[in-house]
MARPAKOL-602049 format. One record per residue (C-alpha): x negated, y negated, z. Coordinates in steps of 0.5 Angstrom, whole numbers, plus 500, padded with zeros to 3 digits. Layout:
BEGIN
XYZ ...
***
This chain:
BEGIN
790604357 784604353 780610352 773608350 769613346 776618345 772622339 766624345 766630349 769626355 774621352 777627347 778631354 781625358 786623352 788630353 789630360 793623359 798626354 799633358 801628364 806624359 802618358 804615351 801608351 794610350 789605345 783609342 778606337 773609332 766606332 768604325 774601327 771598334 763598335 762597342 755595341 758588338 760583343 764579339 768585337 769588344 772581346 777580340 780588342 781586349 784579348 788582342 790589346 790587353 789594356 790594363 786600365 780602361 776609362 769607359 767614356 763611350 755613350 750615346 748621349 744627348 739633351 731633352 729632344 734627343 732623349 724624347 725622340 730616340 728612347 730606344 737608342 739611348 737605352 740599347 746602345 748604352 746597355 750594350 756598350 757598358 755590358 760589353 766593355 765591363 765584362 771583357 775588361 774583367 775577363 781579360 785581366 784589366 786592372 782597373 776600370 773607371 765607369 762614367 755615369 751622369 747626374 741624371 741617375 738621381 730621382 727627380 725630386 731628390 733633396 738638393 744638393 744630391 748626395 750619392 746615397 739618394 740613388 734609387 730612392 724615387 722616380 726618374 726625370 721622365 725627359 731623360 729616363 732612358 739614359 738614366 736607367 741605362 747608366 744605373 745599370 752600368 753602376 750596378 754591373 761595376 758594383 756586382 762584378 766587384 762583389 762577385 769577382 773582385 774587379 776593381 771598377 769605380 763609377 763617377 757621376 759627373 754633373 752637366 758637362 761642356 767644353 771643347 768638342 761639344 755637340 753644338 746641334 740645335 736639335 740633340 744637344 745639351 742646353 750650354 752648347 745649344 745656347 752658344 750656337 743660337 746666340 752666336 747665329 743671332 749676333 752674326 744675323 743681327 736677329 732678336 730676340 733669341 727664344 729658349 725652351 722652358 721658363 728659365 728657372 730650373 737650376 743647373 750645375 755646369 762642370 768643364 770637361 777638362 776639369 772632369 778629365 783631371 777628376 778621372 785621372 786623380 780617382 783612378 789613381 786614388 779611389 777604389 771604393 765601390 761606392 759612387 762618387 759625384 763629380 761637379 763644382 758644388 754651385 749652380 745657376 738658373 737657365 736665365 742666369 746661364 743664358 745672360 752669361 752666354 750671351 755676354 761671352 758671345 757678344 749678343 746684344 739682343 733680347 732673350 725670351 722663353 718659351 714656357 710651352 716647352 719642357 723644363 726637365 728637372 727643377 734643379 740639379 745640384 750635386 753634393 760633392 763633399 765626398 770628392 772634396 774630401 777626397 782631395 779634388 776640386 774644380 778649377 775652371 770657373 763657369 764664366 772662364 769656361 764658357 769664354 773658352 768654349 765659345 772661342 773654340 767654337 768660333 775657331 772650329 765652327 765648320 768642324 764642330 758637331 751640329 
***
């Protein structure tokens, strides 16, 4: 079994879940050991190791700022990684591949909650379109290889993720880990207010990465449809509500302000998880508990955390 991207937020959680379920034959490679952007290297790896199952969690990821600053990197890197891994997996006899997409694949103005069939029915959110286009290409590649070659590839669309091992950079992380770091530093230095991007009104859904990992194992074992499947909790909060929740978990007592001159991103992103729940899986970690646990992890690993 190969977990591509095992040092990332999602890949690390999948490895934890596999170990917890007593899997022992887990293949991993660092980027230095195997650059998934290099076709020849990926082909040689699959030819030599012959994994039977693949979790494709490797990706170039980041928040609004990173997407705006590095559009070529986000598009090129993700297209290369996906193309190389999916093609090599099929050619070298992988029994099943699980591709990790993202909720940003859906149209900016999609009806809420977002159903799987809304894919490609409207324009994308401009602040993350480069990443979204790459992920849509990955979905279609999985479906094309299934149709032409009968390759068993499934595609999961997680909502916004957070948890241990996240990127806590103030420049290129996602909203929740960036908030944790901002409030932590404001508490440490007794500064107030904390100023956050946007108006605070957009609504987002957040899934703990350990819940996603459990969903990945569950669906790898039981789901074989060519149709994509949303993975989320089915509930959302406003960014302002999230800020208050994070401030409480951190113990930050000061004021919170919003800079409306900064972009909000999509006004709302809530996944319809009916297909997933009907298949027999639900998230178990509440947002409040997950934020507390993630903050505790950050405090314990602050000097080593990605930032």
